[in-house]
C-alpha positions in Angstrom: 0.0 0.2 0.0 1.6 3.2 -0.8 1.5 7.4 1.5 -2.1 7.7 -0.4 -3.5 5.0 0.1 -2.7 4.8 3.3 -3.7 8.1 4.4 -7.0 7.2 2.9 -7.8 4.4 4.8 -6.9 5.9 8.2 -8.3 9.4 7.3 -11.3 8.0 5.5 -11.0 10.1 3.0 -10.7 9.8 -1.4 -7.4 10.1 -3.2 -6.8 13.7 -4.4 -8.4 14.2 -0.4 -5.5 12.6 0.8 -2.6 14.2 -1.2 -4.2 17.3 -0.4 -3.6 16.8 3.4 -0.2 14.9 2.3 1.1 18.3 1.0 -0.7 20.7 3.3 1.7 18.9 5.5 4.4 18.7 4.1 4.8 22.8 3.2 3.6 23.8 7.0 7.5 21.7 7.4 8.7 23.5 4.8 7.6 26.9 6.7 8.9 25.4 9.7 12.7 24.9 7.7 12.5 28.2 6.5 12.2 30.0 9.7 14.4 27.1 11.2 12.6 26.2 13.3 11.5 22.4 12.3 12.3 20.0 15.0 12.3 16.1 15.6 8.7 16.7 16.9 7.1 18.1 14.2 8.1 15.0 12.3 6.1 13.1 13.9 3.4 15.3 14.2 3.3 15.3 10.9 3.1 11.4 10.9 0.5 11.7 13.9 -1.7 14.9 12.3 -2.1 11.8 9.1 -3.0 8.3 11.3 0.7 6.8 10.0 3.4 5.4 11.4 5.9 7.1 12.5 8.0 4.5 10.0 6.8 7.8 7.2 9.5 10.9 8.9 11.9 9.6 7.2 9.6 10.4 3.9 9.1 13.9 5.6 12.7 14.7 6.0 13.2 14.0 2.1 10.5 16.4 0.8 11.3 19.4 3.7 15.5 18.9 2.4 14.1 19.2 -2.2 12.1 22.2 -1.0 
């Protein structure tokens, strides 16, 4: 199961909404990074907000690093 599919299950939403939720979390983390205020807890909170395992923290680290 890919990340979007997982979010659709955990958030009880469709694929487009899941993608929007994911992108909103990434944008939030990127904003914190730009403000030099990104903390490890923020990455774990992104996972929690989406109802996914903390195993996906690395995904968010990579997305923020690509910004």
